[in-house]
C-alpha positions in Angstrom: 0.0 0.0 0.0 1.5 3.4 -1.1 2.2 6.2 1.5 -0.9 8.4 1.7 0.4 11.4 3.2 3.7 13.2 1.6 6.9 13.1 3.9 6.9 17.0 3.8 3.6 17.2 5.4 4.9 15.2 8.3 5.7 16.7 11.8 7.2 14.6 14.7 6.9 16.8 17.6 7.4 16.4 21.4 5.4 18.8 24.1 8.1 19.4 26.8 8.0 21.9 29.9 8.5 22.2 33.7 6.1 20.2 35.9 2.5 21.7 36.0 3.1 24.2 33.1 0.2 22.5 31.1 1.7 20.2 28.7 -0.8 17.5 29.0 -3.8 19.9 29.1 -2.4 21.6 25.8 -1.9 17.9 24.2 -5.7 17.1 25.2 -6.9 20.3 23.4 -4.7 19.3 20.5 -6.5 15.9 20.3 -9.9 17.5 20.8 -9.7 20.2 18.2 -8.0 17.7 15.5 -10.9 15.2 16.1 -9.1 12.4 17.7 -10.9 12.5 20.9 -14.7 13.6 21.3 -14.4 14.7 24.8 -11.8 16.9 26.3 -9.8 15.0 29.2 -8.9 17.0 32.1 -5.7 16.2 34.2 -7.3 17.1 37.7 -10.1 14.9 37.0 -7.7 12.0 35.9 -9.7 11.7 32.5 -6.6 12.8 30.4 -6.0 10.5 27.4 -2.1 10.7 27.7 -1.9 10.1 31.3 -3.2 6.6 31.2 -1.3 5.0 34.0 -3.1 4.7 37.3 -0.2 6.5 39.1 -0.7 9.3 36.6 -4.3 9.8 36.9 -4.1 9.8 40.7 -1.1 12.3 41.0 -2.2 14.5 38.2 1.5 14.2 36.7 2.9 12.8 33.6 5.2 9.8 34.5 6.0 8.2 30.9 6.1 9.6 27.5 3.0 8.9 25.4 2.8 9.0 21.8 -0.1 9.7 19.6 -1.0 10.9 15.9 -3.6 13.7 14.6 -4.0 15.5 11.5 -4.4 19.5 11.1 -4.5 21.2 7.6 -3.6 18.1 5.5 -0.5 17.5 8.0 0.0 14.4 9.9 1.4 15.4 13.4 3.0 12.7 15.4 3.1 14.0 19.0 4.9 12.6 22.2 3.8 14.3 25.4 6.7 14.0 27.9 6.8 14.3 31.9 8.0 17.7 33.4 9.2 16.1 36.7 12.8 16.0 36.8 12.8 12.2 38.2 11.5 11.1 34.8 14.0 13.2 32.6 15.0 10.0 30.7 11.7 10.2 29.1 12.3 13.7 27.7 15.9 12.7 26.6 15.0 9.6 24.5 12.0 11.6 22.9 14.1 14.4 22.0 16.6 12.0 20.3 14.1 10.8 17.9 11.9 14.1 17.3 12.3 16.6 14.7 10.6 19.8 16.6 9.3 20.7 20.0 6.5 22.9 21.6 8.1 24.2 25.0 5.1 25.3 27.2 5.9 28.1 29.7 3.5 29.2 32.3 2.7 32.9 32.0 2.7 33.1 35.9 6.1 31.4 36.8 8.1 32.0 33.6 11.0 30.2 32.7 11.6 27.6 35.6 14.5 25.1 36.4 13.0 22.2 34.5 12.4 24.6 31.6 16.2 25.3 31.4 16.7 21.6 31.6 14.6 20.4 28.6 15.9 23.6 26.8 19.5 22.2 27.1 18.4 18.9 26.1 16.7 20.2 23.0 19.9 22.1 22.4 22.1 18.9 22.4 20.0 17.2 19.9 19.6 20.5 17.8 15.9 20.3 17.8 14.0 23.5 16.4 11.3 24.6 18.9 8.3 27.1 19.4 7.2 28.5 22.5 3.8 28.5 23.9 3.2 30.8 27.0 0.4 29.1 28.7 -1.9 30.2 31.6 -2.6 33.5 30.4 -5.7 33.5 32.5 -4.1 32.9 35.7 -3.6 35.5 38.4 -0.2 37.0 37.9 0.1 36.0 34.1 2.8 38.4 32.6 3.5 37.7 28.7 6.1 40.5 28.4 7.9 39.4 31.5 8.1 35.9 30.4 9.5 36.8 27.0 12.0 38.6 28.8 12.9 35.6 31.0 13.4 33.6 27.9 16.3 36.1 26.9 17.8 36.3 30.3 17.8 32.5 31.3 17.6 30.6 28.0 20.0 33.1 26.0 17.9 32.9 23.0 16.1 35.1 20.5 12.4 34.9 21.1 10.3 36.3 18.4 6.6 36.8 19.4 4.0 36.1 16.6 1.0 36.9 19.0 0.1 39.3 21.7 -2.5 38.2 24.4 -6.0 39.9 24.0 -6.3 40.9 27.9 -4.9 38.8 30.5 -6.0 37.0 33.9 -9.7 37.2 34.2 -9.9 39.5 31.3 -8.2 37.2 29.0 -10.3 36.7 25.8 -8.0 35.6 23.1 -4.9 36.3 21.0 -3.8 38.8 18.5 -2.1 37.8 15.5 0.9 40.1 14.8 1.7 39.0 11.3 -1.9 39.2 10.1 -2.9 41.9 12.1 -6.3 40.1 13.6 -7.8 39.4 16.7 -9.2 36.0 17.6 -11.7 35.8 20.4 -12.7 32.5 21.5 -16.4 31.3 22.3 -16.5 29.7 25.6 -20.0 27.8 25.0 -18.1 25.9 22.1 -15.4 25.2 24.3 -13.1 27.2 21.9 -13.7 25.1 18.9 -15.4 28.3 17.1 -13.8 31.7 17.6 -14.6 35.1 16.1 -11.9 37.3 13.7 -12.2 40.7 14.7 -10.3 44.1 14.2 -7.5 44.8 16.7 -9.3 46.8 19.6 -8.0 50.5 19.7 -6.8 50.1 23.2 -4.2 47.5 21.9 -3.1 49.5 18.7 0.0 50.8 20.5 1.4 47.3 22.0 0.6 45.8 18.8 2.7 48.4 16.7 5.6 48.2 19.2 5.9 44.3 19.0 5.3 44.2 15.1 8.2 46.5 15.0 10.3 44.4 17.2 9.4 41.3 15.0 10.4 43.3 11.6 13.7 44.5 13.2 14.6 40.9 14.6 13.9 39.1 11.3 15.9 42.0 9.3 18.9 41.4 11.4 19.0 37.8 10.4 17.5 37.7 6.9 18.9 39.6 4.0 15.5 39.4 2.1 13.7 41.0 5.1 16.4 43.5 5.5 15.9 44.8 2.0 12.2 45.3 2.8 13.2 47.1 6.0 15.5 49.4 4.5 12.8 50.2 1.9 10.3 50.8 4.7 8.0 48.2 3.2 6.4 45.6 5.3 6.6 41.9 3.9 3.7 40.1 3.0 2.5 37.5 5.8 3.8 34.7 3.6 7.2 36.0 3.3 7.4 36.7 7.2 6.2 33.1 7.8 8.9 31.7 5.3 11.8 34.0 7.0 10.6 32.7 10.4 10.6 29.1 9.5 14.1 29.4 8.0 15.4 30.9 11.0 13.6 28.5 13.3 14.9 25.5 11.6 18.6 27.3 11.9 18.2 27.6 15.5 18.5 31.3 15.3 15.0 32.3 16.6 12.4 31.0 18.6 8.6 31.9 17.7 6.5 32.6 20.6 2.8 32.3 20.8 0.3 32.4 23.9 -2.9 31.1 25.2 -4.7 29.3 27.9 -5.2 25.7 27.2 -7.3 24.8 30.3 -9.6 27.8 29.1 -9.6 26.6 25.4 -7.9 29.6 23.9 -5.1 29.7 21.6 -4.7 26.2 20.7 -5.7 26.3 17.0 -3.0 29.0 16.1 -0.5 26.8 18.0 -1.2 24.0 15.6 -1.0 26.2 12.7 2.5 27.3 14.0 3.6 23.6 14.0 2.7 23.5 10.4 4.2 26.8 9.7 7.5 26.6 11.6 8.5 23.3 12.7 10.5 20.9 10.4 9.4 17.9 8.2 11.8 15.0 8.2 12.9 16.4 4.7 13.9 19.6 6.4 16.7 18.0 8.4 20.1 16.6 7.4 20.4 12.8 6.5 20.8 10.9 9.7 24.5 9.7 10.4 25.7 6.5 11.3 28.7 4.1 11.3 29.1 0.8 9.7 29.2 -1.8 12.5 32.1 -3.5 11.4 34.4 -0.9 9.2 33.3 2.0 11.6 32.9 4.0 8.4 30.4 6.9 8.3 27.2 5.9 6.5 24.1 8.3 5.9 20.7 7.6 5.4 18.2 10.2 3.7 14.4 10.4 4.7 13.4 8.4 1.7 11.1 5.3 1.2 13.6 3.7 -1.3 16.5 4.1 1.1 17.5 0.9 3.0 15.5 0.5 6.1 16.9 2.2 9.3 15.4 3.0 12.6 15.9 3.7 16.2 14.3 1.9 19.3 13.7 4.6 21.5 11.5 3.4 24.2 10.3 -0.1 25.3 7.0 -0.9 27.1 5.5 -4.1 28.8 2.0 -4.4 27.4 0.0 -6.9 29.7 -1.7 -8.5 26.7 0.7 -8.6 23.9 4.2 -8.5 25.5 7.0 -6.3 24.8 6.4 -3.4 22.6 9.2 -1.3 20.9 8.9 2.1 20.0 10.7 2.8 16.5 11.5 6.1 14.9 12.0 5.1 11.2 14.6 7.5 9.7 14.7 5.7 6.2 13.1 3.0 4.0 10.0 0.9 4.8 8.9 -1.6 7.6 6.1 -4.4 7.1 4.8 -7.2 9.3 7.2 -10.2 9.0 10.1 -8.2 8.2 13.6 -9.7 9.2 15.8 -6.9 10.5 19.6 -6.7 11.8 19.9 -5.2 15.6 23.1 -3.6 14.6 23.8 -2.6 18.3 23.7 -6.4 19.4 24.6 -8.2 16.1 21.5 -10.2 16.2 18.6 -10.8 13.8 15.0 -9.7 14.7 11.5 -10.5 13.2 8.8 -8.0 13.2 5.7 -9.9 14.5 3.2 -7.1 14.3 3.2 -3.3 13.8 1.0 -1.0 15.6 0.5 2.9 15.8 0.1 4.0 19.6 -2.6 6.5 20.8 -1.3 6.7 24.4 -2.1 3.1 25.5 -4.3 2.2 22.8 -3.2 0.3 19.8 -3.9 0.7 16.0 -3.1 -2.3 13.7 -1.0 -1.2 10.8 0.5 -3.4 8.0 3.4 -1.1 7.3 5.3 2.0 8.1 7.7 4.5 6.2 10.5 7.1 6.5 9.2 9.8 9.0 6.9 7.5 11.0 6.9 6.6 14.6 5.5 3.2 15.4 5.5 0.2 17.5 6.6 -3.3 16.9 5.7 -6.6 18.8 7.8 -9.7 18.8 11.2 -8.2 19.0 13.3 -10.5 21.6 16.6 -8.8 22.0 16.3 -5.0 21.7 17.0 -2.4 24.3 16.5 1.4 24.4 18.7 3.0 22.2 19.3 -0.1 19.7 19.6 0.5 15.8 17.3 -1.7 13.5 18.6 -1.9 9.9 18.4 -3.8 6.6 20.7 -6.8 7.1 22.3 -6.0 3.7 23.0 -2.3 4.4 24.1 -2.2 8.0 24.2 1.1 9.9 24.8 2.1 13.7 23.3 5.2 14.8 24.2 7.0 17.9 22.9 5.6 21.0 20.9 7.5 23.7 22.9 8.9 26.9 21.1 7.9 30.2 21.5 9.9 33.3 23.3 8.5 36.3 21.0 7.5 39.2 21.4 9.9 42.3 19.4 8.0 44.8 19.8 4.3 46.2 17.3 2.4 48.6 17.3 -1.2 49.6 14.3 -3.1 48.4 12.9 -6.2 50.4 10.1 -8.4 49.3 7.5 -8.8 52.3 6.8 -12.4 51.6 8.3 -15.5 50.4 6.1 -15.3 47.4 6.8 -11.9 46.6 10.5 -12.6 46.7 10.1 -15.3 43.8 8.2 -12.7 41.7 10.3 -9.9 42.5 13.2 -10.9 40.2 11.2 -11.1 36.7 9.2 -8.0 37.7 12.2 -5.7 38.3 13.8 -7.0 35.1 10.7 -6.0 33.1 10.9 -2.6 34.7 14.5 -2.3 34.1 14.1 -2.8 30.5 11.4 0.0 30.2 13.6 2.5 32.2 17.3 2.6 31.7 17.5 5.4 34.3 16.9 2.6 36.9 19.4 0.5 38.2 19.6 -2.7 40.2 22.7 -3.6 42.4 23.6 -6.0 45.1 25.7 -5.1 48.1 28.3 -7.8 48.6 28.9 -7.0 52.1 25.3 -7.2 53.4 23.6 -9.1 50.4 20.7 -6.3 50.2 19.3 -5.6 46.8 19.8 -2.0 46.0 17.4 0.1 43.6 19.0 3.1 42.2 17.0 5.8 40.7 16.6 9.6 39.9 14.8 10.6 43.0 12.1 9.8 45.9 9.2 9.9 43.6 11.1 7.9 40.8 11.3 4.9 43.4 8.1 5.4 45.0 6.4 5.0 41.5 8.4 2.0 40.8 7.4 0.4 44.1 3.8 1.1 43.4 4.1 -0.1 39.8 5.4 -3.5 41.3 2.3 -4.1 43.3 -0.2 -2.8 40.7 1.1 -4.4 37.4 3.0 -7.5 38.9 1.3 -8.1 42.4 4.8 -7.9 44.2 4.6 -6.0 47.6 7.8 -4.7 48.8 9.5 -2.5 51.5 11.7 0.4 50.6 14.4 1.3 52.8 15.3 4.8 53.6 16.7 6.4 50.6 20.7 6.5 50.4 22.8 9.2 48.4 24.7 7.9 45.5 28.0 9.3 46.5 31.2 8.9 44.4 35.0 9.2 45.0 37.7 10.7 43.0 41.5 11.7 43.1 42.8 15.4 43.6 46.4 14.8 42.6 48.4 12.3 40.1 50.3 9.4 41.6 52.2 6.4 40.4 52.0 2.7 41.9 53.1 -0.8 40.9 50.9 -3.7 40.6 52.7 -7.3 40.8 50.9 -10.5 41.0 53.0 -13.6 41.2 51.6 -17.0 42.3 53.6 -20.3 42.1 52.2 -23.6 42.2 53.0 -27.2 41.6 52.5 -26.5 37.8 52.2 -23.3 35.9 52.3 -20.3 37.8 50.7 -16.8 37.6 52.8 -13.5 36.6 51.4 -10.0 36.1 53.3 -6.8 36.5 52.4 -3.4 35.7 52.9 0.3 36.6 50.3 2.8 36.6 49.8 6.7 36.6 46.4 8.1 37.7 45.6 11.7 37.2 42.4 13.6 37.9 40.1 14.7 35.2 37.7 17.7 35.4 34.3 17.2 36.8 32.2 15.0 34.2 35.5 13.7 32.6 34.5 10.0 33.2 37.3 7.4 32.6 40.1 7.6 30.4 42.6 4.8 29.7 45.9 5.3 28.1 48.4 2.7 26.9 51.8 4.1 26.8 53.6 0.9 26.6 56.7 0.7 24.5 59.1 -2.0 23.2 56.6 -4.8 24.2 57.5 -5.0 27.7 53.8 -6.2 28.1 52.6 -7.9 25.4 49.4 -6.4 23.4 47.1 -9.2 24.3 47.4 -8.5 28.1 46.7 -4.6 27.9 42.8 -5.2 27.7 43.1 -7.4 30.8 45.0 -4.5 32.7 42.2 -2.3 31.7 39.5 -4.8 32.8 41.2 -5.0 36.2 41.3 -1.3 36.6 37.7 -0.7 35.6 36.6 -3.6 38.2 38.7 -1.8 40.8 37.2 1.6 40.2 33.7 0.1 41.4 34.8 0.5 45.0 37.0 3.5 46.1 39.3 3.4 49.0 37.4 5.9 51.3 33.8 4.2 51.7 33.6 1.9 48.7 31.7 4.2 46.3 32.5 4.2 42.6 35.5 6.2 41.4 35.0 8.7 38.5 36.8 11.5 36.7 39.8 9.5 36.5 42.9 9.2 33.8 44.9 5.8 34.2 47.9 5.6 32.1 49.7 2.3 31.7 53.3 3.3 31.2 55.4 0.2 32.4 55.5 -3.5 33.4 57.1 -7.0 32.8 55.8 -10.3 31.9 56.9 -14.0 32.1 57.0 -16.1 28.7 55.2 -19.1 30.6 53.5 -17.9 33.7 51.9 -14.6 32.2 48.2 -14.7 32.0 45.1 -12.5 31.3 43.8 -13.1 34.7 47.3 -12.3 36.4 47.7 -9.0 34.6 43.8 -8.3 35.7 44.7 -8.7 39.3 47.8 -6.9 38.7 45.9 -3.6 37.3 43.4 -3.9 40.0 46.1 -3.9 42.6 48.2 -1.0 41.0 45.0 1.1 40.7 44.1 0.8 44.5 47.5 1.4 45.5 47.6 4.7 43.1 44.5 6.1 44.2 45.2 5.7 47.9 48.1 7.9 47.3 46.4 10.5 45.1 44.6 12.2 48.0 41.1 10.8 47.4 38.1 12.7 48.3 34.3 12.0 48.4 32.0 13.4 46.0 28.1 14.3 46.7 25.4 15.1 44.3 24.4 18.8 44.4 20.8 19.7 43.7 19.6 22.9 42.0 16.7 24.2 44.4 14.0 26.8 43.3 11.5 27.8 46.1 8.7 30.3 45.3 7.6 31.7 48.7 5.5 34.4 50.0 7.7 37.5 51.0 6.8 37.1 54.7 8.5 33.8 55.1 11.7 34.7 53.1 13.9 34.8 56.3 12.8 31.3 57.7 13.2 29.7 54.1 16.9 31.1 53.6 17.7 30.2 57.3 16.5 26.7 56.8 18.6 26.4 53.6 21.8 27.7 55.2 21.2 24.9 57.9 21.1 22.4 55.1 24.5 23.5 54.0 23.0 25.3 51.0 24.5 28.1 49.0 22.0 30.8 48.0 22.5 32.0 44.5 19.8 34.7 43.6 16.6 36.1 45.5 14.3 37.5 42.8 11.0 39.4 43.0 8.9 38.4 39.9 5.9 40.2 41.2 4.9 42.2 44.4 4.7 40.0 47.7 6.4 36.9 46.1 10.2 35.8 46.2 11.9 33.4 44.4 15.0 31.8 46.1 17.5 29.9 43.8 20.0 27.7 45.6 22.7 24.8 45.5 21.9 22.1 48.4 23.3 18.8 48.9 21.0 15.9 48.0 21.6 14.4 51.5 20.3 17.6 53.1 16.9 17.6 51.0 15.2 14.4 52.5 11.9 15.6 54.2 12.2 19.0 52.6 8.8 19.1 51.4 7.3 18.8 55.0 9.5 21.2 56.4 8.9 23.7 53.8 5.2 23.4 54.2 5.4 23.8 58.2 7.7 27.0 58.0 5.3 28.7 55.4 1.9 27.4 56.3 1.7 25.4 53.2 2.0 28.5 50.9 5.6 27.9 49.3 6.3 25.4 46.7 9.8 24.1 45.3 11.3 22.1 42.6 14.5 20.4 42.8 16.9 18.9 40.1 20.3 17.1 40.1 22.9 19.7 38.9 26.5 18.4 39.6 28.8 16.5 41.9 31.1 18.4 44.4 33.7 17.4 47.4 31.9 16.5 50.5 33.4 19.0 53.5 35.7 17.1 55.6 33.7 16.9 58.7 30.6 15.4 56.8 33.0 13.0 55.1 34.0 11.6 58.2 30.6 10.8 59.5 29.7 9.1 56.0 32.7 6.9 56.2 32.1 5.9 59.9 28.6 5.1 58.9 29.8 2.8 56.0 
C-alpha cells in the first residue's frame, strides 16, 4: 500500500515543559480540536487521554512519555507528550533523540523555571528546532512580556513573538496575530472550537505596533531578504514573514512565541498552525549519520522510502496483553509485518511480529510504516532502548541514547516468600523499560539496592511493582549515591606472582593516575613501548582497573573522573596470563588512588523555592542550615520571592514537609540534579564511619 501523506507534510514533535506548566492539558486540547477525541480530558479529573497510567491519573502528573497521532491542515502530526518532573528526565531525553521539533510550554505566571532550562538544554544537545507556547494567560499574575524577557535572560535565545495576548488574567479573551493583524476571540460555549476574527481593539494598537516593529527588526537582522524590505520601509507580506521565520527557526536562530490558555480552550488552533508553519518535516533535516558496525566508516541515510531501512528503538514498554512493545522512529526505508531486521547494536537478527500505531495506551494495527513514521513493533526479543534496527544487507549503527546516572539508592525487600519469587522477573521488566533505573547487590550485606533519579521515581516503581505484578515490597530509607575521585597525580606498581606445582601466575604493571575535570569520566591510556607488556594483556589490565574503580578506598563508592596511564611493566614467557594482569591492574590502581589524595563527592541539587515574601527569612535560614548556597533571590511580582540555591542531596530528605510547616503550606519548590562536588571533611568523616 503506497504512502498516503507526503513526507513534507509530516511533523514529529514533542511537548515539553517544567512540571505543571500545562503540557498534557495542551495535548488534550490538540487531540480534541483535531477530532481524535470527542471529549476534552482533564488532568485534575484523571480523565486525560495521554496520562493513562493509574499513578498518573491519581497524582495528576505525567510519568511516562506517551505517543499519539493527529491531523491538521492536511498534515500528519506525531506527538509525544513528555513528563515535566525531573525524576523522569530520561523520558524527555529519549524523546528528543528521535523528534524533529518541539513545543516548549511555559507558564505565564511562573515564567522560565528550572526544568524549563533543563529541557531547553536537552533540545540544544540534539539541535531540535522549537516554538514556545506561553500558557496560563488566564491565571492571576500572568505576564506575557515578563515571560518573554525571562527567555532572553535565562535561556539566552532570541524569542520572536508572533502573537500578543488579548487581555490577561480574568479578562483574557484570546490572541492577537501580529503577522495578520487580526484578533481571535474564543467562544466559551463551544469549548474554544469556534472563535470570531475581529479587528484589533483600539486600546491595543500601540502595543501591537511595538511588537510588530520588534518582529520586523529581529527578522531583518538575520534575513537579507527581510532587511531589503526593512531598508525600503515596506512591510513584507504575511507569507514572506512566515517563510523567513521558518528558515530561521530551522537554523535555531530564533524561537517563535505564541500564547494562550489551554485550560480555558484559547489559543490552541493557532499553535497547531505554528507547528505546520515553523517546525520541520523530516525532509528539512540533514540525513541521519551513523557508522558501519564492522568497518566504522560513516554512513548516511536520507529520509526516503526508497533507501535501505534504518530505525532507532527509543522506548520499550511491557503490555499486559501482547508483551513487549518497541517504539521505533523510522529514519529511512519501509517496514512491514514479518520483516527480518538486523539489530546492529547487538549483532542479532530480529523479526517483526506485528506493527501498531500507538494512541497513548491504545493500539491501532497497521501493516506497514514509512520513513518519518513513529510506530511500535511487537515480537522483538533482544532489543534495548537506543538499539539500531536496519536492513541486514545495508548495516548502519546510529548514535545511542545517553542515560542519566541515578543519584538515589534504596534497599528493596520483598514482604513475603511469594513476593521474593516474583520480584526478580518483575524488576527485570521495569529495568528494560526504564534505563535510568539500576539494580545492584551489596556484596557485604547481600541487600538488593534499587537506584533511581529521586524519591518520587523509586516510589512510583514500588507502586508499579504492586499494581502491575502483584509484588509487595518494602523500600528502605533512601541513600545518596556518593562517588569518589582523586585530587592529584600518583604512580603505583601492581605485581601478582603466584607459584604452584605446575604453571604459575605472573602479572606486573605500573600505572599513573591523574584527576580529570568534573564530568570527565574514565580515560585509559596505553603508553607501553618496546613490548614490555604484550598487546594481548593490555585489555586485561584495563579490565582490572575498571573493576577496581567500582569501589573507592574511602567508603567503597565508585571512582569517577579519572585518567589511568599504563606506562611500564614486565611479563613471564610461560606464567603470564590475562587473569594475572587483570589482578595486577586492580592492585596497582588501588595503591595509586590511595596515594592520590582521594575525596568523597556528593550530588548537589539545584533548588528553586517560590515563597510569600513574609517567609523569606525562614526559608533562607533553613537552607543555610542544610549546607545550601543561596545563588539569587528574585522578586517576579509583588509579595512573592523566588530563591535559587544549590543544596546537597543528602540535606533535602523531608524538605517538602519542613517547607510546608515553615510557610503555612504556601511555598512550593522544585529540585533537580546539577553536579557533583567534594563533601566537606567533617561531613565526609561521618559518612565513612556510617559505612
